[in-house]
N, CA, C and O atoms as a MOPAC input file, in Angstrom:
PM7 MOZYME 1SCF
protein

 N     35.19800 1     2.02400 1    -5.60600 1
 C     34.43200 1     0.81300 1    -5.85200 1
 C     34.77100 1    -0.25300 1    -4.80800 1
 O     33.88100 1    -0.89700 1    -4.25300 1
 N     36.05900 1    -0.42900 1    -4.55100 1
 C     36.49600 1    -1.43400 1    -3.58500 1
 C     36.01500 1    -1.07700 1    -2.17500 1
 O     35.61800 1    -1.95300 1    -1.40700 1
 N     36.05500 1     0.20600 1    -1.84600 1
 C     35.60800 1     0.65300 1    -0.53300 1
 C     34.11000 1     0.40600 1    -0.34800 1
 O     33.66700 1     0.00200 1     0.72600 1
 N     33.34600 1     0.65300 1    -1.39800 1
 C     31.89400 1     0.42500 1    -1.32800 1
 C     31.58900 1    -1.05100 1    -1.12800 1
 O     30.69800 1    -1.40400 1    -0.35400 1
 N     32.32200 1    -1.91400 1    -1.82000 1
 C     32.11600 1    -3.35400 1    -1.68700 1
 C     32.44200 1    -3.81700 1    -0.26800 1
 O     31.70600 1    -4.61200 1     0.31600 1
 N     33.53300 1    -3.32200 1     0.27600 1
 C     33.91400 1    -3.68200 1     1.64400 1
 C     32.86600 1    -3.17600 1     2.63600 1
 O     32.52100 1    -3.87400 1     3.59000 1
 N     32.36200 1    -1.96500 1     2.41100 1
 C     31.32800 1    -1.40200 1     3.28100 1
 C     30.06400 1    -2.26900 1     3.25500 1
 O     29.51200 1    -2.59500 1     4.30600 1
 N     29.61300 1    -2.63600 1     2.06800 1
 C     28.40700 1    -3.46700 1     1.94700 1
 C     28.62400 1    -4.85200 1     2.54900 1
 O     27.71800 1    -5.40700 1     3.17000 1
 N     29.80700 1    -5.40500 1     2.37200 1
 C     30.12900 1    -6.69600 1     2.96300 1
 C     30.07400 1    -6.60400 1     4.49000 1
 O     29.57400 1    -7.51200 1     5.15300 1
 N     30.58500 1    -5.51600 1     5.03600 1
 C     30.54400 1    -5.30800 1     6.48200 1
 C     29.12200 1    -5.20000 1     7.00700 1
 O     28.79800 1    -5.75000 1     8.05900 1
 N     28.27600 1    -4.49000 1     6.27000 1
 C     26.86900 1    -4.38200 1     6.67300 1
 C     26.21400 1    -5.75400 1     6.66200 1
 O     25.49600 1    -6.11300 1     7.59600 1
 N     26.46100 1    -6.52100 1     5.60500 1
 C     25.87800 1    -7.85700 1     5.50300 1
 C     26.34000 1    -8.77300 1     6.62000 1
 O     25.53300 1    -9.48600 1     7.21600 1
 N     27.63300 1    -8.75600 1     6.90600 1
 C     28.16400 1    -9.60500 1     7.97800 1
 C     27.61200 1    -9.18400 1     9.33600 1
 O     27.27900 1   -10.03100 1    10.16400 1
 N     27.51600 1    -7.87900 1     9.56100 1
 C     26.96800 1    -7.39500 1    10.82300 1
 C     25.51900 1    -7.81300 1    11.01400 1
 O     25.10000 1    -8.17300 1    12.11400 1
 N     24.76500 1    -7.75900 1     9.93200 1
 C     23.35900 1    -8.16700 1     9.99700 1
 C     23.24400 1    -9.64600 1    10.32400 1
 O     22.45800 1   -10.03500 1    11.18800 1
 N     24.01900 1   -10.46600 1     9.64200 1
 C     23.95600 1   -11.91500 1     9.86900 1
 C     24.38700 1   -12.25600 1    11.29300 1
 O     23.72900 1   -13.05200 1    11.96300 1
 N     25.46800 1   -11.67100 1    11.75400 1
 C     25.93200 1   -11.94100 1    13.12400 1
 C     24.89600 1   -11.47300 1    14.14200 1
 O     24.64300 1   -12.16000 1    15.13200 1
 N     24.29800 1   -10.31000 1    13.90200 1
 C     23.27500 1    -9.80000 1    14.81100 1
 C     22.07000 1   -10.72000 1    14.90400 1
 O     21.52200 1   -10.93200 1    15.98500 1
 N     21.66200 1   -11.26100 1    13.77200 1
 C     20.51400 1   -12.18300 1    13.77600 1
 C     20.87300 1   -13.47700 1    14.48500 1
 O     20.05900 1   -14.02800 1    15.22600 1
 N     22.10600 1   -13.97300 1    14.25900 1
 C     22.51200 1   -15.23500 1    14.87400 1
 C     22.63000 1   -15.15100 1    16.38700 1
 O     22.34700 1   -16.12900 1    17.08000 1
 N     23.04200 1   -14.00900 1    16.91100 1
 C     23.21600 1   -13.90900 1    18.36600 1
 C     22.07600 1   -13.14100 1    19.02900 1
 O     22.18600 1   -12.71900 1    20.18000 1
 N     21.00500 1   -12.96900 1    18.30700 1
 C     19.84700 1   -12.24600 1    18.84300 1
 C     19.29500 1   -12.98500 1    20.05900 1
 O     19.35900 1   -14.21200 1    20.13000 1
 N     18.75500 1   -12.23000 1    21.01400 1
 C     18.25300 1   -12.86200 1    22.23700 1
 C     16.93500 1   -13.62000 1    22.05200 1
 O     16.50900 1   -14.33900 1    22.95500 1
 N     16.29800 1   -13.47200 1    20.91700 1
 C     15.02300 1   -14.15800 1    20.67300 1
 C     15.18400 1   -15.16100 1    19.54900 1
 O     16.13900 1   -15.10700 1    18.77500 1
 N     14.24500 1   -16.06500 1    19.47700 1
 C     14.27100 1   -17.07500 1    18.42700 1
 C     14.07400 1   -16.42500 1    17.05800 1
 O     13.47100 1   -15.35800 1    16.94500 1
 N     14.58700 1   -17.07700 1    16.03700 1
 C     14.49000 1   -16.55200 1    14.67900 1
 C     13.05700 1   -16.34200 1    14.23500 1
 O     12.75700 1   -15.38000 1    13.52800 1
 N     12.16400 1   -17.24200 1    14.64900 1
 C     10.74900 1   -17.13200 1    14.26800 1
 C     10.14700 1   -15.83700 1    14.81900 1
 O      9.40500 1   -15.14700 1    14.12000 1
 N     10.46400 1   -15.51800 1    16.04600 1
 C      9.94800 1   -14.29500 1    16.67600 1
 C     10.56900 1   -13.06700 1    16.01700 1
 O      9.88000 1   -12.08100 1    15.75300 1
 N     11.87200 1   -13.13100 1    15.75200 1
 C     12.55700 1   -12.00600 1    15.10900 1
 C     11.98000 1   -11.74700 1    13.72000 1
 O     11.71400 1   -10.59900 1    13.36300 1
 N     11.78500 1   -12.80500 1    12.94000 1
 C     11.20300 1   -12.64200 1    11.59300 1
 C      9.80500 1   -12.05400 1    11.67100 1
 O      9.43600 1   -11.22500 1    10.83900 1
 N      9.01800 1   -12.47500 1    12.66300 1
 C      7.67200 1   -11.93300 1    12.83000 1
 C      7.72600 1   -10.44500 1    13.15600 1
 O      6.93100 1    -9.66400 1    12.63400 1
 N      8.66500 1   -10.05100 1    14.01800 1
 C      8.81300 1    -8.63000 1    14.35300 1
 C      9.22000 1    -7.81200 1    13.13500 1
 O      8.69800 1    -6.72000 1    12.91100 1
 N     10.15500 1    -8.34200 1    12.34700 1
 C     10.58500 1    -7.64000 1    11.14100 1
 C      9.42200 1    -7.49400 1    10.17200 1
 O      9.21400 1    -6.42200 1     9.60500 1
 N      8.65700 1    -8.57900 1     9.97900 1
 C      7.50300 1    -8.54200 1     9.07400 1
 C      6.44500 1    -7.56000 1     9.56900 1
 O      5.88400 1    -6.80100 1     8.78000 1
 N      6.17300 1    -7.57400 1    10.86500 1
 C      5.17200 1    -6.65900 1    11.42600 1
 C      5.59700 1    -5.20000 1    11.25400 1
 O      4.78000 1    -4.34100 1    10.92300 1
 N      6.87600 1    -4.93300 1    11.48200 1
 C      7.38000 1    -3.56600 1    11.31900 1
 C      7.30700 1    -3.12900 1     9.85500 1
 O      6.93800 1    -1.99300 1     9.55700 1
 N      7.66100 1    -4.03800 1     8.94600 1
 C      7.57900 1    -3.71700 1     7.51100 1
 C      6.12600 1    -3.44600 1     7.11400 1
 O      5.84900 1    -2.50400 1     6.37100 1
 N      5.20700 1    -4.26700 1     7.60600 1
 C      3.78400 1    -4.04800 1     7.31800 1
 C      3.30900 1    -2.70700 1     7.85100 1
 O      2.54200 1    -2.00500 1     7.19200 1
 N      3.77000 1    -2.34900 1     9.05600 1
 C      3.38100 1    -1.06900 1     9.65700 1
 C      3.88500 1     0.09900 1     8.81000 1
 O      3.15400 1     1.06000 1     8.56900 1
 N      5.14200 1     0.01100 1     8.36000 1
 C      5.70000 1     1.07800 1     7.53400 1
 C      4.97500 1     1.20000 1     6.20200 1
 O      4.72200 1     2.30800 1     5.72900 1
 N      4.64100 1     0.06700 1     5.59800 1
 C      3.90200 1     0.08200 1     4.33100 1
 C      2.52500 1     0.69800 1     4.53200 1
 O      2.08000 1     1.51200 1     3.72400 1
 N      1.84800 1     0.30700 1     5.61700 1
 C      0.52900 1     0.87300 1     5.90100 1
 C      0.59800 1     2.38400 1     6.10600 1
 O     -0.28000 1     3.11200 1     5.64300 1
 N      1.63900 1     2.86200 1     6.80000 1
 C      1.79500 1     4.30600 1     7.00400 1
 C      1.98400 1     5.03300 1     5.67600 1
 O      1.38600 1     6.08400 1     5.44800 1
 N      2.81900 1     4.46900 1     4.80200 1
 C      3.06600 1     5.09400 1     3.49300 1
 C      1.79100 1     5.11900 1     2.66000 1
 O      1.49500 1     6.12200 1     2.01000 1
 N      1.03200 1     4.02400 1     2.67400 1
 C     -0.21800 1     3.99000 1     1.91700 1
 C     -1.23000 1     4.98900 1     2.47100 1
 O     -1.94100 1     5.64500 1     1.70900 1
 N     -1.29400 1     5.10300 1     3.80700 1
 C     -2.20500 1     6.05800 1     4.42700 1
 C     -1.82500 1     7.48300 1     4.04600 1
 O     -2.69100 1     8.30200 1     3.73900 1
 N     -0.51200 1     7.77600 1     4.06500 1
 C     -0.04200 1     9.10900 1     3.69900 1
 C     -0.36500 1     9.40500 1     2.23100 1
 O     -0.76900 1    10.51900 1     1.89700 1
 N     -0.18800 1     8.41800 1     1.36300 1
 C     -0.48100 1     8.61000 1    -0.05700 1
 C     -1.97900 1     8.86400 1    -0.26700 1
 O     -2.36300 1     9.71300 1    -1.07200 1
 N     -2.82900 1     8.11500 1     0.47000 1
 C     -4.27800 1     8.34800 1     0.35900 1
 C     -4.64300 1     9.75200 1     0.82300 1
 O     -5.48600 1    10.41100 1     0.21400 1
 N     -4.00300 1    10.21500 1     1.90900 1
 C     -4.27000 1    11.56000 1     2.40500 1
 C     -3.83300 1    12.60600 1     1.39100 1
 O     -4.52900 1    13.60100 1     1.18700 1
 N     -2.68800 1    12.39000 1     0.75600 1
 C     -2.21900 1    13.33900 1    -0.25200 1
 C     -3.15600 1    13.35800 1    -1.45100 1
 O     -3.42000 1    14.41800 1    -2.01900 1
 N     -3.66100 1    12.18800 1    -1.83700 1
 C     -4.61500 1    12.13000 1    -2.94500 1
 C     -5.91600 1    12.85200 1    -2.58400 1
 O     -6.51800 1    13.51700 1    -3.42800 1
 N     -6.34300 1    12.71700 1    -1.33200 1
 C     -7.56000 1    13.39800 1    -0.90300 1
 C     -7.35300 1    14.91100 1    -0.89000 1
 O     -8.27100 1    15.66500 1    -1.21200 1
 N     -6.14700 1    15.35800 1    -0.51700 1
 C     -5.86300 1    16.78800 1    -0.49600 1
 C     -5.75100 1    17.36900 1    -1.89400 1
 O     -5.99900 1    18.55600 1    -2.10200 1
 N     -5.37400 1    16.52600 1    -2.85500 1
 C     -5.23700 1    17.03800 1    -4.21400 1
 C     -6.60400 1    17.30000 1    -4.84800 1
 O     -6.71100 1    17.99200 1    -5.86000 1
 N     -7.63100 1    16.74100 1    -4.24100 1
 C     -8.99300 1    17.06200 1    -4.69500 1
 C     -9.38300 1    18.36500 1    -4.00400 1
 O     -9.30800 1    18.46400 1    -2.77900 1
 N     -9.79000 1    19.34200 1    -4.76600 1
 C    -10.08700 1    20.63200 1    -4.13900 1
 C    -11.41400 1    21.17300 1    -4.65200 1
 O    -11.86300 1    20.84000 1    -5.74900 1
 N    -12.02300 1    22.00600 1    -3.83600 1
 C    -13.23300 1    22.71200 1    -4.24900 1
 C    -12.80600 1    24.00700 1    -4.92100 1
 O    -11.96400 1    24.74000 1    -4.40200 1
 N    -13.38300 1    24.27700 1    -6.05800 1
 C    -13.05500 1    25.47400 1    -6.81500 1
 C    -14.27400 1    26.36600 1    -6.84100 1
 O    -15.36000 1    25.94100 1    -7.23400 1
 N    -14.09200 1    27.59700 1    -6.42400 1
 C    -15.20800 1    28.55400 1    -6.43700 1
 C    -15.19100 1    29.30200 1    -7.76900 1
 O    -14.15700 1    29.82600 1    -8.18600 1
 N    -16.32900 1    29.34400 1    -8.42000 1
 C    -16.46500 1    30.06400 1    -9.68500 1
 C    -17.41400 1    31.22400 1    -9.43500 1
 O    -18.56900 1    31.01100 1    -9.06700 1
 N    -16.94800 1    32.43500 1    -9.62900 1
 C    -17.76100 1    33.61800 1    -9.39300 1
 C    -18.53400 1    33.96700 1   -10.66900 1
 O    -17.99700 1    33.93000 1   -11.77500 1
 N    -19.78900 1    34.29900 1   -10.47900 1
 C    -20.61600 1    34.68300 1   -11.62200 1
 C    -20.69300 1    36.20400 1   -11.69700 1
 O    -20.29400 1    36.89800 1   -10.76200 1
 N    -21.20800 1    36.71800 1   -12.81400 1
 C    -21.28100 1    38.16500 1   -12.99900 1
 C    -22.33900 1    38.81400 1   -12.10700 1
 O    -22.25100 1    40.00700 1   -11.81400 1
 N    -23.33400 1    38.04600 1   -11.67500 1
 C    -24.37900 1    38.63000 1   -10.82900 1
 C    -24.06600 1    38.54900 1    -9.33900 1
 O    -24.94900 1    38.77800 1    -8.51300 1
 N    -22.81400 1    38.22400 1    -8.97900 1
 C    -22.41600 1    38.22400 1    -7.57200 1
 C    -22.56400 1    36.88500 1    -6.88500 1
 O    -22.09900 1    36.73300 1    -5.75600 1
 N    -23.18900 1    35.91200 1    -7.51500 1
 C    -23.35900 1    34.57900 1    -6.91000 1
 C    -22.07700 1    33.77300 1    -7.04500 1
 O    -21.19700 1    34.09400 1    -7.84400 1
 N    -21.99700 1    32.74100 1    -6.26200 1
 C    -20.83300 1    31.84500 1    -6.30000 1
 C    -21.34800 1    30.44100 1    -6.53300 1
 O    -22.22900 1    29.96100 1    -5.81900 1
 N    -20.79300 1    29.79100 1    -7.53600 1
 C    -21.12800 1    28.41300 1    -7.81500 1
 C    -19.89700 1    27.58000 1    -7.46000 1
 O    -18.78700 1    27.88600 1    -7.89500 1
 N    -20.10100 1    26.53000 1    -6.67100 1
 C    -18.97900 1    25.69200 1    -6.25600 1
 C    -19.03400 1    24.38900 1    -7.01500 1
 O    -20.07800 1    23.74100 1    -7.09100 1
 N    -17.90400 1    24.01000 1    -7.57500 1
 C    -17.84200 1    22.73600 1    -8.28100 1
 C    -16.62900 1    21.98200 1    -7.77000 1
 O    -15.64800 1    22.58300 1    -7.33200 1
 N    -16.70200 1    20.69000 1    -7.82900 1
 C    -15.60400 1    19.85800 1    -7.37300 1
 C    -14.74700 1    19.48600 1    -8.56100 1
 O    -15.26300 1    19.16000 1    -9.63000 1
 N    -13.43900 1    19.53300 1    -8.37700 1
 C    -12.51800 1    19.24400 1    -9.46300 1
 C    -11.38400 1    18.39300 1    -8.92600 1
 O    -10.90500 1    18.62900 1    -7.81700 1
 N    -10.95100 1    17.41600 1    -9.69000 1
 C     -9.82500 1    16.57700 1    -9.30000 1
 C     -8.60500 1    17.05100 1   -10.06500 1
 O     -8.61200 1    17.07800 1   -11.29600 1
 N     -7.55300 1    17.42700 1    -9.34300 1
 C     -6.33400 1    17.88500 1   -10.00200 1
 C     -5.28800 1    16.78700 1    -9.93400 1
 O     -5.13600 1    16.12700 1    -8.90600 1
 N     -4.58800 1    16.59800 1   -11.00000 1
 C     -3.56400 1    15.56100 1   -11.06000 1
 C     -2.20800 1    16.17500 1   -10.90100 1
 O     -1.20200 1    15.46600 1   -10.92300 1

């Protein structure tokens, strides 16, 4: 427990020091962080939409007279 707390404290201090001595202004750095976060969120949403589209499948139903009827089905 103590080791984990020290580790997290070190990460926090490193982050704060890195931001304070960054070569760019805080406004620019915050904008870059926000833009990157938005990009990652957009990628995840796009991937989720693609997975949802793939979960929709066409199902072929064969009839006794040799014909094939295709119906669309949404699988959850």
